[in-house]
Every structure is written in structure tokens, then in C-alpha cells.
Gaussian input, Z-matrix of N, CA and C with variables (Angstrom, degrees):
# hf/3-21g

backbone

0 1
 N
 C     1     B1
 C     2     B2     1     A1
 N     3     B3     2     A2     1     D1
 C     4     B4     3     A3     2     D2
 C     5     B5     4     A4     3     D3
 N     6     B6     5     A5     4     D4
 C     7     B7     6     A6     5     D5
 C     8     B8     7     A7     6     D6
 N     9     B9     8     A8     7     D7
 C    10    B10     9     A9     8     D8
 C    11    B11    10    A10     9     D9
 N    12    B12    11    A11    10    D10
 C    13    B13    12    A12    11    D11
 C    14    B14    13    A13    12    D12
 N    15    B15    14    A14    13    D13
 C    16    B16    15    A15    14    D14
 C    17    B17    16    A16    15    D15
 N    18    B18    17    A17    16    D16
 C    19    B19    18    A18    17    D17
 C    20    B20    19    A19    18    D18
 N    21    B21    20    A20    19    D19
 C    22    B22    21    A21    20    D20
 C    23    B23    22    A22    21    D21
 N    24    B24    23    A23    22    D22
 C    25    B25    24    A24    23    D23
 C    26    B26    25    A25    24    D24
 N    27    B27    26    A26    25    D25
 C    28    B28    27    A27    26    D26
 C    29    B29    28    A28    27    D27
 N    30    B30    29    A29    28    D28
 C    31    B31    30    A30    29    D29
 C    32    B32    31    A31    30    D30
 N    33    B33    32    A32    31    D31
 C    34    B34    33    A33    32    D32
 C    35    B35    34    A34    33    D33
 N    36    B36    35    A35    34    D34
 C    37    B37    36    A36    35    D35
 C    38    B38    37    A37    36    D36
 N    39    B39    38    A38    37    D37
 C    40    B40    39    A39    38    D38
 C    41    B41    40    A40    39    D39
 N    42    B42    41    A41    40    D40
 C    43    B43    42    A42    41    D41
 C    44    B44    43    A43    42    D42
 N    45    B45    44    A44    43    D43
 C    46    B46    45    A45    44    D44
 C    47    B47    46    A46    45    D45
 N    48    B48    47    A47    46    D46
 C    49    B49    48    A48    47    D47
 C    50    B50    49    A49    48    D48
 N    51    B51    50    A50    49    D49
 C    52    B52    51    A51    50    D50
 C    53    B53    52    A52    51    D51
 N    54    B54    53    A53    52    D52
 C    55    B55    54    A54    53    D53
 C    56    B56    55    A55    54    D54
 N    57    B57    56    A56    55    D55
 C    58    B58    57    A57    56    D56
 C    59    B59    58    A58    57    D57
 N    60    B60    59    A59    58    D58
 C    61    B61    60    A60    59    D59
 C    62    B62    61    A61    60    D60
 N    63    B63    62    A62    61    D61
 C    64    B64    63    A63    62    D62
 C    65    B65    64    A64    63    D63
 N    66    B66    65    A65    64    D64
 C    67    B67    66    A66    65    D65
 C    68    B68    67    A67    66    D66
 N    69    B69    68    A68    67    D67
 C    70    B70    69    A69    68    D68
 C    71    B71    70    A70    69    D69
 N    72    B72    71    A71    70    D70
 C    73    B73    72    A72    71    D71
 C    74    B74    73    A73    72    D72
 N    75    B75    74    A74    73    D73
 C    76    B76    75    A75    74    D74
 C    77    B77    76    A76    75    D75
 N    78    B78    77    A77    76    D76
 C    79    B79    78    A78    77    D77
 C    80    B80    79    A79    78    D78
 N    81    B81    80    A80    79    D79
 C    82    B82    81    A81    80    D80
 C    83    B83    82    A82    81    D81
 N    84    B84    83    A83    82    D82
 C    85    B85    84    A84    83    D83
 C    86    B86    85    A85    84    D84
 N    87    B87    86    A86    85    D85
 C    88    B88    87    A87    86    D86
 C    89    B89    88    A88    87    D87
 N    90    B90    89    A89    88    D88
 C    91    B91    90    A90    89    D89
 C    92    B92    91    A91    90    D90
 N    93    B93    92    A92    91    D91
 C    94    B94    93    A93    92    D92
 C    95    B95    94    A94    93    D93
 N    96    B96    95    A95    94    D94
 C    97    B97    96    A96    95    D95
 C    98    B98    97    A97    96    D96
 N    99    B99    98    A98    97    D97
 C   100   B100    99    A99    98    D98
 C   101   B101   100   A100    99    D99
 N   102   B102   101   A101   100   D100
 C   103   B103   102   A102   101   D101
 C   104   B104   103   A103   102   D102
 N   105   B105   104   A104   103   D103
 C   106   B106   105   A105   104   D104
 C   107   B107   106   A106   105   D105
 N   108   B108   107   A107   106   D106
 C   109   B109   108   A108   107   D107
 C   110   B110   109   A109   108   D108
 N   111   B111   110   A110   109   D109
 C   112   B112   111   A111   110   D110
 C   113   B113   112   A112   111   D111
 N   114   B114   113   A113   112   D112
 C   115   B115   114   A114   113   D113
 C   116   B116   115   A115   114   D114
 N   117   B117   116   A116   115   D115
 C   118   B118   117   A117   116   D116
 C   119   B119   118   A118   117   D117
 N   120   B120   119   A119   118   D118
 C   121   B121   120   A120   119   D119
 C   122   B122   121   A121   120   D120
 N   123   B123   122   A122   121   D121
 C   124   B124   123   A123   122   D122
 C   125   B125   124   A124   123   D123
 N   126   B126   125   A125   124   D124
 C   127   B127   126   A126   125   D125
 C   128   B128   127   A127   126   D126
 N   129   B129   128   A128   127   D127
 C   130   B130   129   A129   128   D128
 C   131   B131   130   A130   129   D129
 N   132   B132   131   A131   130   D130
 C   133   B133   132   A132   131   D131
 C   134   B134   133   A133   132   D132
 N   135   B135   134   A134   133   D133
 C   136   B136   135   A135   134   D134
 C   137   B137   136   A136   135   D135
 N   138   B138   137   A137   136   D136
 C   139   B139   138   A138   137   D137
 C   140   B140   139   A139   138   D138
 N   141   B141   140   A140   139   D139
 C   142   B142   141   A141   140   D140
 C   143   B143   142   A142   141   D141
 N   144   B144   143   A143   142   D142
 C   145   B145   144   A144   143   D143
 C   146   B146   145   A145   144   D144
 N   147   B147   146   A146   145   D145
 C   148   B148   147   A147   146   D146
 C   149   B149   148   A148   147   D147
 N   150   B150   149   A149   148   D148
 C   151   B151   150   A150   149   D149
 C   152   B152   151   A151   150   D150
 N   153   B153   152   A152   151   D151
 C   154   B154   153   A153   152   D152
 C   155   B155   154   A154   153   D153
 N   156   B156   155   A155   154   D154
 C   157   B157   156   A156   155   D155
 C   158   B158   157   A157   156   D156
 N   159   B159   158   A158   157   D157
 C   160   B160   159   A159   158   D158
 C   161   B161   160   A160   159   D159
 N   162   B162   161   A161   160   D160
 C   163   B163   162   A162   161   D161
 C   164   B164   163   A163   162   D162
 N   165   B165   164   A164   163   D163
 C   166   B166   165   A165   164   D164
 C   167   B167   166   A166   165   D165
 N   168   B168   167   A167   166   D166
 C   169   B169   168   A168   167   D167
 C   170   B170   169   A169   168   D168
 N   171   B171   170   A170   169   D169
 C   172   B172   171   A171   170   D170
 C   173   B173   172   A172   171   D171
 N   174   B174   173   A173   172   D172
 C   175   B175   174   A174   173   D173
 C   176   B176   175   A175   174   D174
 N   177   B177   176   A176   175   D175
 C   178   B178   177   A177   176   D176
 C   179   B179   178   A178   177   D177
 N   180   B180   179   A179   178   D178
 C   181   B181   180   A180   179   D179
 C   182   B182   181   A181   180   D180
 N   183   B183   182   A182   181   D181
 C   184   B184   183   A183   182   D182
 C   185   B185   184   A184   183   D183
 N   186   B186   185   A185   184   D184
 C   187   B187   186   A186   185   D185
 C   188   B188   187   A187   186   D186
 N   189   B189   188   A188   187   D187
 C   190   B190   189   A189   188   D188
 C   191   B191   190   A190   189   D189
 N   192   B192   191   A191   190   D190
 C   193   B193   192   A192   191   D191
 C   194   B194   193   A193   192   D192
 N   195   B195   194   A194   193   D193
 C   196   B196   195   A195   194   D194
 C   197   B197   196   A196   195   D195
 N   198   B198   197   A197   196   D196
 C   199   B199   198   A198   197   D197
 C   200   B200   199   A199   198   D198
 N   201   B201   200   A200   199   D199
 C   202   B202   201   A201   200   D200
 C   203   B203   202   A202   201   D201
 N   204   B204   203   A203   202   D202
 C   205   B205   204   A204   203   D203
 C   206   B206   205   A205   204   D204
 N   207   B207   206   A206   205   D205
 C   208   B208   207   A207   206   D206
 C   209   B209   208   A208   207   D207

   B1=1.4787
   B2=1.5765
   B3=1.3010
   B4=1.4964
   B5=1.5213
   B6=1.3203
   B7=1.4802
   B8=1.4655
   B9=1.3295
   B10=1.4646
   B11=1.5239
   B12=1.3180
   B13=1.4830
   B14=1.5314
   B15=1.2913
   B16=1.4990
   B17=1.5223
   B18=1.3251
   B19=1.4144
   B20=1.5986
   B21=1.3042
   B22=1.4087
   B23=1.5170
   B24=1.3298
   B25=1.4598
   B26=1.5013
   B27=1.3443
   B28=1.4530
   B29=1.5544
   B30=1.3404
   B31=1.4167
   B32=1.5010
   B33=1.3235
   B34=1.5116
   B35=1.5286
   B36=1.2999
   B37=1.4368
   B38=1.4966
   B39=1.2913
   B40=1.4230
   B41=1.5556
   B42=1.3655
   B43=1.4565
   B44=1.5040
   B45=1.3518
   B46=1.4193
   B47=1.5194
   B48=1.3328
   B49=1.4796
   B50=1.4745
   B51=1.3349
   B52=1.4802
   B53=1.5110
   B54=1.2619
   B55=1.4448
   B56=1.5325
   B57=1.3577
   B58=1.4327
   B59=1.5627
   B60=1.3588
   B61=1.4539
   B62=1.5080
   B63=1.3228
   B64=1.4410
   B65=1.5269
   B66=1.3663
   B67=1.4780
   B68=1.5422
   B69=1.3315
   B70=1.4363
   B71=1.5510
   B72=1.2734
   B73=1.4603
   B74=1.5834
   B75=1.2947
   B76=1.4485
   B77=1.5740
   B78=1.2920
   B79=1.5060
   B80=1.4667
   B81=1.3672
   B82=1.4255
   B83=1.4654
   B84=1.3310
   B85=1.4611
   B86=1.5461
   B87=1.3537
   B88=1.4649
   B89=1.5443
   B90=1.3035
   B91=1.4663
   B92=1.5094
   B93=1.3594
   B94=1.4733
   B95=1.5347
   B96=1.3824
   B97=1.4330
   B98=1.5501
   B99=1.2736
   B100=1.4427
   B101=1.5202
   B102=1.3784
   B103=1.4618
   B104=1.5436
   B105=1.3705
   B106=1.4250
   B107=1.5380
   B108=1.2955
   B109=1.4854
   B110=1.5128
   B111=1.3563
   B112=1.4914
   B113=1.5685
   B114=1.2571
   B115=1.4865
   B116=1.5846
   B117=1.3001
   B118=1.4831
   B119=1.5349
   B120=1.3264
   B121=1.4410
   B122=1.5620
   B123=1.3068
   B124=1.5128
   B125=1.5279
   B126=1.3767
   B127=1.4269
   B128=1.5203
   B129=1.3352
   B130=1.4511
   B131=1.5192
   B132=1.3377
   B133=1.4451
   B134=1.4930
   B135=1.2991
   B136=1.4654
   B137=1.5454
   B138=1.3383
   B139=1.4651
   B140=1.5166
   B141=1.3183
   B142=1.4580
   B143=1.5466
   B144=1.3255
   B145=1.4456
   B146=1.5380
   B147=1.3358
   B148=1.4809
   B149=1.4826
   B150=1.3358
   B151=1.5118
   B152=1.5521
   B153=1.2992
   B154=1.5249
   B155=1.4891
   B156=1.3521
   B157=1.4438
   B158=1.5453
   B159=1.3451
   B160=1.4481
   B161=1.5058
   B162=1.3741
   B163=1.4622
   B164=1.5115
   B165=1.3835
   B166=1.4446
   B167=1.4792
   B168=1.3358
   B169=1.4645
   B170=1.5178
   B171=1.3328
   B172=1.4156
   B173=1.5660
   B174=1.3623
   B175=1.4381
   B176=1.4922
   B177=1.3515
   B178=1.4725
   B179=1.5405
   B180=1.2783
   B181=1.4809
   B182=1.5007
   B183=1.3091
   B184=1.4593
   B185=1.5129
   B186=1.2870
   B187=1.4736
   B188=1.5062
   B189=1.3172
   B190=1.4499
   B191=1.5116
   B192=1.3582
   B193=1.4267
   B194=1.5311
   B195=1.3020
   B196=1.4128
   B197=1.4738
   B198=1.2751
   B199=1.4829
   B200=1.4853
   B201=1.3428
   B202=1.4105
   B203=1.5108
   B204=1.3525
   B205=1.4036
   B206=1.5332
   B207=1.3073
   B208=1.4886
   B209=1.5356
   A1=103.64
   A2=115.39
   A3=118.19
   A4=111.64
   A5=113.83
   A6=118.49
   A7=113.70
   A8=120.26
   A9=122.45
   A10=112.28
   A11=118.22
   A12=121.01
   A13=109.80
   A14=118.68
   A15=119.76
   A16=115.43
   A17=116.50
   A18=120.99
   A19=111.29
   A20=114.64
   A21=119.86
   A22=108.12
   A23=116.30
   A24=118.63
   A25=111.63
   A26=118.30
   A27=124.89
   A28=108.01
   A29=116.23
   A30=122.68
   A31=106.38
   A32=113.91
   A33=121.74
   A34=109.27
   A35=117.02
   A36=121.67
   A37=113.48
   A38=122.14
   A39=124.95
   A40=110.50
   A41=116.08
   A42=119.68
   A43=110.50
   A44=115.91
   A45=122.89
   A46=106.48
   A47=117.71
   A48=124.37
   A49=109.14
   A50=115.18
   A51=120.53
   A52=111.30
   A53=116.69
   A54=125.76
   A55=109.01
   A56=114.91
   A57=120.65
   A58=108.78
   A59=115.81
   A60=121.83
   A61=109.72
   A62=120.27
   A63=121.50
   A64=114.27
   A65=114.91
   A66=126.68
   A67=114.79
   A68=116.74
   A69=122.98
   A70=109.89
   A71=117.36
   A72=122.60
   A73=107.14
   A74=116.15
   A75=118.81
   A76=111.09
   A77=113.99
   A78=122.21
   A79=106.35
   A80=117.13
   A81=121.60
   A82=114.78
   A83=118.73
   A84=122.60
   A85=109.86
   A86=111.70
   A87=119.05
   A88=106.58
   A89=117.37
   A90=121.29
   A91=111.46
   A92=115.53
   A93=123.48
   A94=111.98
   A95=115.32
   A96=118.03
   A97=111.17
   A98=116.03
   A99=122.13
   A100=111.20
   A101=114.09
   A102=119.74
   A103=110.47
   A104=121.58
   A105=123.67
   A106=109.49
   A107=117.48
   A108=121.16
   A109=109.76
   A110=116.85
   A111=120.12
   A112=109.42
   A113=117.60
   A114=122.00
   A115=109.33
   A116=113.47
   A117=115.85
   A118=111.92
   A119=116.40
   A120=121.01
   A121=110.86
   A122=114.44
   A123=119.99
   A124=110.83
   A125=118.49
   A126=125.55
   A127=108.23
   A128=117.02
   A129=119.80
   A130=111.98
   A131=118.26
   A132=123.92
   A133=109.43
   A134=117.89
   A135=122.67
   A136=111.38
   A137=118.52
   A138=121.33
   A139=110.43
   A140=119.15
   A141=123.45
   A142=116.22
   A143=118.42
   A144=120.83
   A145=115.11
   A146=116.06
   A147=123.20
   A148=111.19
   A149=115.42
   A150=121.84
   A151=105.61
   A152=112.01
   A153=121.59
   A154=110.31
   A155=118.97
   A156=121.93
   A157=108.36
   A158=116.58
   A159=123.52
   A160=112.67
   A161=114.02
   A162=119.42
   A163=104.78
   A164=115.02
   A165=122.47
   A166=111.71
   A167=114.92
   A168=119.42
   A169=108.00
   A170=116.30
   A171=123.06
   A172=107.58
   A173=114.74
   A174=116.41
   A175=109.71
   A176=116.09
   A177=120.30
   A178=110.22
   A179=115.57
   A180=119.56
   A181=108.76
   A182=116.90
   A183=123.30
   A184=108.66
   A185=116.45
   A186=120.63
   A187=110.54
   A188=115.70
   A189=119.44
   A190=110.24
   A191=115.10
   A192=117.71
   A193=108.91
   A194=118.50
   A195=120.98
   A196=109.79
   A197=117.32
   A198=121.07
   A199=114.29
   A200=117.96
   A201=123.07
   A202=117.71
   A203=115.78
   A204=120.36
   A205=117.07
   A206=116.18
   A207=121.74
   A208=111.56
   D1=140.57
   D2=175.50
   D3=-80.88
   D4=162.80
   D5=-176.60
   D6=-67.10
   D7=-34.38
   D8=-176.31
   D9=-62.44
   D10=-21.30
   D11=-177.49
   D12=-84.31
   D13=-12.76
   D14=-176.02
   D15=-80.86
   D16=-18.01
   D17=-174.45
   D18=-83.25
   D19=171.67
   D20=178.54
   D21=-71.71
   D22=148.80
   D23=179.31
   D24=-68.67
   D25=147.91
   D26=-179.83
   D27=-71.30
   D28=133.89
   D29=175.81
   D30=-108.18
   D31=113.18
   D32=178.22
   D33=-88.75
   D34=146.25
   D35=178.03
   D36=-110.73
   D37=-17.42
   D38=-179.96
   D39=-139.31
   D40=151.45
   D41=174.82
   D42=-146.54
   D43=158.07
   D44=176.69
   D45=-111.78
   D46=128.97
   D47=179.31
   D48=-127.76
   D49=146.14
   D50=176.15
   D51=-153.69
   D52=176.70
   D53=179.23
   D54=-104.21
   D55=126.47
   D56=-179.16
   D57=-82.51
   D58=178.02
   D59=-176.73
   D60=-61.78
   D61=-32.39
   D62=179.62
   D63=-93.37
   D64=20.65
   D65=174.17
   D66=66.67
   D67=26.12
   D68=175.60
   D69=-88.68
   D70=136.11
   D71=176.35
   D72=-80.25
   D73=117.59
   D74=-177.56
   D75=-126.14
   D76=146.76
   D77=173.74
   D78=-88.06
   D79=120.39
   D80=-177.52
   D81=-97.20
   D82=-9.26
   D83=177.06
   D84=177.79
   D85=157.32
   D86=177.78
   D87=-129.55
   D88=139.14
   D89=-169.23
   D90=-137.44
   D91=154.34
   D92=172.44
   D93=-76.01
   D94=-41.36
   D95=-174.44
   D96=-124.24
   D97=157.05
   D98=-179.37
   D99=-65.93
   D100=-36.83
   D101=179.34
   D102=-61.52
   D103=-41.64
   D104=176.98
   D105=-62.28
   D106=-40.74
   D107=-179.75
   D108=-65.57
   D109=-40.97
   D110=-175.84
   D111=-65.14
   D112=-34.41
   D113=178.85
   D114=-63.57
   D115=-50.47
   D116=179.48
   D117=-68.07
   D118=-36.32
   D119=-179.36
   D120=-57.02
   D121=-46.28
   D122=178.81
   D123=-60.53
   D124=-40.25
   D125=-179.20
   D126=-66.84
   D127=-44.73
   D128=-177.47
   D129=-65.78
   D130=-39.19
   D131=177.28
   D132=-63.36
   D133=-43.79
   D134=-179.09
   D135=-63.85
   D136=-39.94
   D137=179.61
   D138=-65.36
   D139=-35.00
   D140=172.94
   D141=79.25
   D142=17.50
   D143=-179.92
   D144=-81.61
   D145=-19.02
   D146=-175.42
   D147=-124.63
   D148=151.38
   D149=178.31
   D150=-109.81
   D151=159.85
   D152=174.66
   D153=52.03
   D154=45.45
   D155=-179.01
   D156=-74.76
   D157=125.35
   D158=-179.90
   D159=-132.97
   D160=146.48
   D161=169.69
   D162=-93.92
   D163=129.47
   D164=176.46
   D165=-123.64
   D166=139.69
   D167=171.65
   D168=-80.59
   D169=135.44
   D170=-176.74
   D171=-90.62
   D172=126.48
   D173=178.65
   D174=-70.77
   D175=138.75
   D176=-178.25
   D177=-72.59
   D178=124.90
   D179=176.14
   D180=-81.97
   D181=142.30
   D182=175.86
   D183=-71.84
   D184=127.48
   D185=174.89
   D186=-118.83
   D187=139.59
   D188=179.87
   D189=-112.27
   D190=132.10
   D191=175.74
   D192=-90.54
   D193=-5.56
   D194=176.96
   D195=-101.11
   D196=92.58
   D197=179.36
   D198=-93.26
   D199=-4.47
   D200=179.87
   D201=-75.48
   D202=-10.44
   D203=179.72
   D204=80.48
   D205=16.89
   D206=-179.06
   D207=-70.05

């Protein structure tokens, strides 16, 4: 097993989503901060490849460290 699989999974707080030319909803990026997302959002809009591009806050999923059912 490689070392990168041993760490905790990354928890993203923001994402950019948009519609592709074939009308598929795609995630264009995931970010730690809203400011990081805003920078890419502006670039994606300027490039013009996607429609309905939005920044969304990702709801935190509950994670349990107790998988033994105690």
C-alpha cells in the first residue's frame, strides 16, 4: 500500500459545479476556502466552456470513527 492512502481523507468545504455542452452536471473543482473557489469560478466563467457555473458549500457528512458498533 502506498503512503498517500494511509492518511485521513480530505474534507472539502466548497465546490464549483456547472453544465457541460452535453447538459451533464459536472464538478469542476473542490476547495478548502470560498476565496479559492471564487478565483477559479471567475476563470471558468471567462473561458466559457460551461453554463450555470455556481459555487456551492458542501454539507459536512457525519463520519464515525467507531465502526465496531459499540
